[in-house]
N, C-alpha and C positions, 0 to 999 in steps of 0.2 A: 517529406512526407508527410500526410495523414495522423490529426491526433487519431485516432485508430488506430495504426500503423504503429505507431511508436507505442501503446499501452500493448499491441502485441508482442509486444520483444522482450517481456517478459526482463525489464529492467528493475523491477520489485521484486525482493523475493521477502520471508521471513521466518519468523523461530518459533514456537510455543515448547515454553518452559510450564512449570506448576503452575507461577502464577507472574506471569509473563511472556508478553510476546516482543519482538525483537522486526526492525525494521528494518530492511536493508535494498537500499538504490546501489544499482551498478558493485553488490558485491561488496558495499559502505554501512556499517549498520550508523544511521539515522532519525530511530525515535526507538524507543522502550514504552511496550503502555503496558501498564497495572492494575492492578484490583478491577472493577467495572470497566474501566476501560480496556482490558483486556480478555476479560469476559464478552463484550458487548463487541470486539474484534473476531473472536472465535466464529461467536454466535452465527457475525454476518460474511466471515467464511467458510466456514461447515457446508460441503457443499454447493457455495459457489463456477461456474466456468474461470479459465484464465485470465477472461476482460474482464470480468464482475470484480478478479480477484486484484487486476492490476488495477482500473478505475478505483478502487476502494480504497487502495494506499496511495493511489496518489492524492485523493482525496482528502484522506487524513491528515498527509502527511505535507498540504499543501506547497506539492514540489506537480502540480499537476500545469500551469499556467506560462513559466516560466518564456520569459520574452514574447510571450501574449495577451502582457495586459496591457487593458485603456488604461489608454492616460488620461 
């Protein structure tokens, strides 16, 4: 399975509240963004395609290359 196929599986999700963004991986909360980080995340996610959302969330959480890191 290619990286693009994995990103299209929608393994990441998020929930926006008044001042926070909760990020989930396979329905488990893995990160909470507050203040300026949350505002930046909301700005990026607004109007992004499903693929771009998955890519962005994978990048900021650090869960992008599990098993593929170069040694």
